[in-house]
C-alpha positions in Angstrom: 4.0 22.4 27.5 4.5 24.9 30.1 2.1 27.5 30.3 3.3 31.0 29.7 4.2 33.6 32.9 0.9 34.7 34.4 2.6 38.0 34.1 2.3 38.4 30.2 -0.5 40.7 28.6 -1.7 40.4 25.4 0.8 43.4 24.6 3.5 41.0 25.3 1.7 38.1 23.7 1.3 39.8 20.1 5.0 41.1 20.5 6.6 37.6 21.4 3.5 35.3 20.0 5.9 34.4 17.0 5.2 30.8 15.4 7.0 28.9 13.1 6.6 30.7 10.2 8.5 33.9 11.6 11.2 32.2 12.6 11.7 31.8 8.9 11.2 35.4 8.2 7.5 34.7 7.2 5.8 37.4 8.9 3.0 35.7 9.8 2.3 36.3 13.7 -0.2 34.7 16.0 -2.5 36.9 17.5 -3.9 37.9 21.3 -7.9 38.9 20.4 -10.9 37.7 21.6 -11.7 35.0 19.3 -10.3 31.7 19.2 -6.4 33.6 18.8 -3.7 31.3 18.7 -1.0 32.6 21.4 2.8 31.1 20.9 5.8 32.2 22.8 8.5 32.2 20.4 10.3 28.6 20.0 12.1 27.9 16.9 13.9 25.3 15.9 16.6 24.1 13.1 15.9 22.5 10.5 14.1 23.3 7.0 10.7 22.2 8.5 9.8 24.3 12.2 7.6 24.3 14.8 6.7 25.7 17.7 4.3 25.2 20.7 1.2 27.6 21.2 -2.2 28.1 23.2 -5.5 28.0 21.6 -8.6 29.6 22.7 -6.4 31.0 25.6 -8.3 33.4 28.0 -7.6 37.1 29.7 -8.6 38.5 32.6 -7.8 42.2 33.1 -5.1 42.0 29.9 -3.6 39.1 31.5 -3.2 35.6 30.0 -5.6 33.0 32.4 -2.8 29.7 33.4 -4.1 26.6 32.0 -7.0 27.8 29.7 -7.3 26.7 26.1 -6.2 24.0 24.3 -2.6 22.5 23.4 -1.2 22.8 19.9 1.3 23.0 17.8 1.9 25.0 14.9 4.5 23.7 12.4 5.6 25.3 9.1 5.9 22.6 6.7 7.3 22.3 3.1 5.0 23.5 0.7 5.0 21.0 -2.1 2.4 18.6 -3.1 3.9 15.0 -3.9 2.9 14.3 0.0 1.1 16.5 1.0 -2.4 15.7 0.0 -5.1 16.8 2.2 -8.4 15.3 1.7 -11.1 17.7 0.4 -12.7 19.8 3.9 -16.2 20.0 2.4 -17.4 16.9 3.9 -16.5 18.6 7.7 -17.5 21.0 9.6 -15.2 23.9 9.1 -16.1 27.2 9.8 -16.5 29.4 6.9 -13.2 31.6 6.0 -11.3 28.7 7.1 -9.1 25.9 5.8 -7.4 22.8 7.1 -3.7 24.4 6.5 -2.9 27.6 5.9 -1.0 28.5 2.3 0.8 31.5 0.9 2.3 30.8 -2.1 3.5 34.5 -2.2 5.5 33.8 0.6 6.2 30.2 -0.3 5.2 29.7 3.4 2.6 27.0 4.3 1.7 25.7 8.2 -0.2 23.6 9.6 -1.1 23.8 13.5 -2.5 20.6 15.5 -4.0 19.4 18.5 -1.3 18.5 20.8 -2.7 15.7 22.7 -0.8 12.4 22.1 -4.0 9.7 20.9 -1.8 7.2 23.2 -2.3 8.7 26.9 -2.8 12.1 26.2 0.5 13.5 26.7 2.2 16.1 25.0 3.6 15.7 21.9 6.5 18.1 20.4 8.5 19.2 17.0 11.5 18.6 17.9 14.0 18.2 20.9 16.0 21.8 21.3 19.5 20.2 21.1 19.0 17.2 19.3 20.0 14.9 22.6 17.6 12.4 22.4 15.8 11.3 18.9 12.7 8.9 18.2 13.5 5.2 17.2 13.1 6.0 13.5 11.6 2.3 12.7 8.8 3.2 10.7 9.1 0.4 8.4 7.9 -1.3 11.7 4.3 0.1 12.0 4.3 0.0 7.8 4.7 3.8 7.2 7.5 5.9 5.1 6.6 9.3 6.6 8.3 12.0 3.9 9.1 14.4 6.3 11.8 11.7 7.6 12.4 10.0 4.7 12.5 12.3 1.9 13.6 15.7 3.8 15.6 14.1 7.2 13.6 15.3 9.7 11.6 13.6 12.3 7.6 13.7 12.7 5.9 14.9 15.7 7.1 13.0 18.3 5.2 12.1 21.8 8.6 10.9 23.6 6.4 9.6 26.5 5.9 6.5 24.6 7.3 6.9 20.9 4.1 7.5 19.1 4.6 9.7 15.8 2.5 11.9 13.7 3.5 13.1 10.4 2.4 16.5 9.4 2.7 16.7 5.8 0.6 13.6 5.5 -3.0 15.3 6.4 -5.8 12.6 6.3 -9.3 11.4 7.4 -9.7 9.6 9.8 -12.5 8.7 12.8 -12.0 9.3 16.3 -12.6 5.7 18.2 -14.1 7.7 21.3 -17.3 9.4 19.5 -17.0 7.9 16.1 -17.2 11.7 14.5 -14.7 11.6 11.2 -11.8 14.3 11.4 -9.2 15.3 9.3 -5.1 15.3 11.9 -1.6 14.4 10.8 -1.0 10.6 10.2 0.1 8.0 13.2 3.3 6.8 11.6 4.5 5.4 14.9 3.0 3.9 17.7 1.9 3.3 20.5 -1.1 5.9 19.2 -4.4 5.0 18.3 -5.1 7.4 15.9 -4.0 10.7 13.6 -3.7 13.6 15.4 -6.7 16.5 14.6 -5.6 19.8 12.5 -7.2 23.0 14.1 -8.6 24.9 11.1 -6.9 28.5 10.6 -7.3 31.5 8.6 -5.3 34.7 8.4 -6.7 38.1 9.2 -4.3 41.1 8.4 -1.2 38.2 8.9 -2.7 37.4 12.1 -3.5 33.6 12.3 -6.1 32.7 13.7 -8.2 29.2 14.7 -11.5 28.1 14.0 -13.3 25.4 16.1 -14.4 22.6 13.7 -16.1 19.7 15.9 -15.3 19.9 19.4 -15.7 16.2 19.3 -12.8 16.1 17.1 -10.4 16.6 20.4 -12.4 14.5 22.6 -10.4 12.3 23.8 -8.6 12.6 26.8 
């Protein structure tokens, strides 16, 4: 994921920081405040499920974004349904007060999942879809004993790390354990190897139509 231009200011981020939901008229923007914001340049994709790359907890100096700071994340507007989307109970996890494992707004038929954007294989940067569709994943999910509903039901490829074809389904949030440190976490289930475990979520909360990310336990994201 490329870093935003050095000349971008907080005001620029607020104006241009449109996440996946906004691309479909959802009206949710990504904040550019000091407190653990999610910052996303516009990167809409086609399809019922939409995604965008972003930076979480990025730093500013004199109102300008500091390159290479913060954590890479993916923001994905998923189908708002409860047949396949059954996230684990957040109670056992150290979710910050006021935050949730995902964003949900029934009044706007809007549900957004935010994922840490480092592959659990070799820490490459997974993405949503290749913009022109010229490259697609293998889609041989049965080889790994998986049937990801994002693909099998809705015809959308799950999150894909094109370096080695690891994939993660944002509809399938699941409990997992970071094998590096033994810490339990919640993530998007791995549905195609060679990734080793789920892709961790970033808990979020809305404040005045701005979506903020909260740090549950830094060890969720410590594997690179």
